[in-house]
C-alpha positions in Angstrom: 90.5 91.9 103.3 93.4 93.8 101.6 94.2 97.2 103.0 96.0 100.2 101.4 97.5 103.1 103.4 97.0 106.3 101.4 99.3 109.3 102.1 98.4 111.5 99.2 97.4 115.0 100.3 95.2 116.4 97.6 91.6 114.9 97.4 91.9 114.3 93.7 95.2 112.3 94.2 93.5 110.4 97.0 90.6 109.4 94.8 93.0 108.4 92.0 95.1 106.2 94.3 92.0 104.6 95.8 90.7 103.8 92.3 94.1 102.3 91.3 94.3 100.2 94.5 90.7 99.1 94.3 91.3 97.7 90.8 94.2 95.6 92.3 91.8 94.1 94.9 92.0 96.4 98.0 88.8 96.8 99.9 90.0 98.9 102.9 91.7 102.3 102.7 93.3 104.2 105.5 94.2 107.8 105.0 97.0 109.5 106.9 95.6 112.7 108.5 97.1 116.0 107.4 94.5 118.4 108.9 93.8 116.7 112.3 90.5 115.5 110.9 89.3 119.0 109.9 88.2 120.2 106.4 91.0 118.9 104.2 90.8 115.5 105.8 87.0 115.4 105.4 87.4 116.3 101.7 90.0 113.5 101.3 87.5 111.1 102.9 85.3 111.7 99.9 87.5 109.1 98.3 85.0 106.5 99.5 83.0 107.3 96.4 86.0 106.2 94.3 86.3 103.1 96.4 82.7 102.0 95.9 80.0 101.1 98.4 81.6 97.8 99.5 85.0 99.4 100.5 85.9 100.9 103.8 87.6 104.4 103.8 89.0 105.6 107.2 91.1 108.4 108.6 94.0 107.0 110.6 93.6 107.5 114.4 90.1 109.0 114.3 87.0 107.1 115.4 83.6 107.8 114.0 81.2 106.0 111.7 83.1 107.5 108.7 86.6 107.3 110.1 87.4 104.5 112.5 90.7 104.0 114.4 93.0 101.5 112.8 95.5 101.2 115.7 96.6 97.6 116.0 94.8 96.6 112.8 97.9 95.6 110.8 97.1 98.2 108.2 100.1 98.9 105.9 99.9 95.9 103.6 100.2 98.3 100.7 101.9 101.7 101.2 101.3 104.5 98.8 103.9 107.3 98.5 102.9 110.7 99.6 102.1 113.4 97.0 103.5 116.8 98.1 
């Protein structure tokens, strides 16, 4: 499974980056939190729709069905520059 670490802040940029990485074969996406898991991060997690049903989209460091912890998972195979 190929993973991408997404650091884009705006939900639209997250979705765009997920779509781009998905086309290159990534199936797992980990988002760096900006809002401690609150509203902005939840909106960013909507990128799972851009990734498709077979992909995993998670919020780094948070554990829940929609956002699992990735500590020790080796995530970081593909790094995406932050959009500020």
